[in-house]
N, C-alpha and C positions, 0 to 999 in steps of 0.2 A: 445463433446458438441453438442447440437442440434442446428438446424438452428435458432429456436426461441430464444435460449439463446444467440447465436452469434449476432443476430439482436438487442436484448435488450441491450447488452453491447455496441455495436457500436453506438446505438442511445443515450444511457444515459451517456456514458463516455465523449463524446464530443472531439473536436479537441484541440490540444495543441497550445497555443498562442505563436508563435515564439519569440515575443518581451520579454517574460518572462525571457529568457535566457540572455538577454542583460541588464536587469534592476539591479541596485545595491540595496542591502538590507541594510537598515539602522539599523534595529533592528530585529533580528530573533525571531519569535514567540516562538521557543523552549527554549529561554532563560528565559521566564517568564510564560509560560503556560505548563500544563501537556501534554505529547505527547505519543501516542501509535503507534506502528508499528508492523504489523503482519509479522513474518518471516515464510516463507513457505519452507519446506524441499525439495520439489520436483519441485522447480521453475526452468524452463529452459530458462526463459527470463533474469532473474537477478540471479546471483549466490547467494545461501543462505548465504554464508560467507560474501559477500558484503552487503547483507541486514542487517545482524547482526552487522557488523562493523559500518555501517551508523547509525543504531539505537542506538548503544552504544555512538557514537560521539554526538548525540543530547539528550542523556540521556532518551531515550524513554523506556516505558514499552513495552516489546516485547513478547507477547504470541507466541509460536511456534506451527504451525499447519502442519500436514502432508497433504500437498496440493500442487497444482501447482500454477501458476501465478494468478489464479482466485479462491482464496479460498472461495469467496462468492457463487460460484457454487457448490463446493465439500463439503463445511462445512458451509452452510448459517447461521445456528444458532450460531456457534462459531464466525464467522465474525461479525454477528450482535451484539453479546455480546460485542465485542471490540469497535464497533462503538457507542454503547449505553452508553459508559462511559461518 
């Protein structure tokens, strides 16, 4: 990954809001809205099996891409197609 790509991701992804992990969810969006989740086969951050299991639990449509944790860099057109749904 180039320095420019690294900077772009760091700038646009933003920080995680710690309080999110403490808040209770009354109604999960995946109960009433369509959900997509990209499963990447070469992810070294999150095990691909865990990605698939989690996607199955929320009944997500799961395109599988041969990519790492950042499919938007390795397969930008395929990632954009999923987002564009």
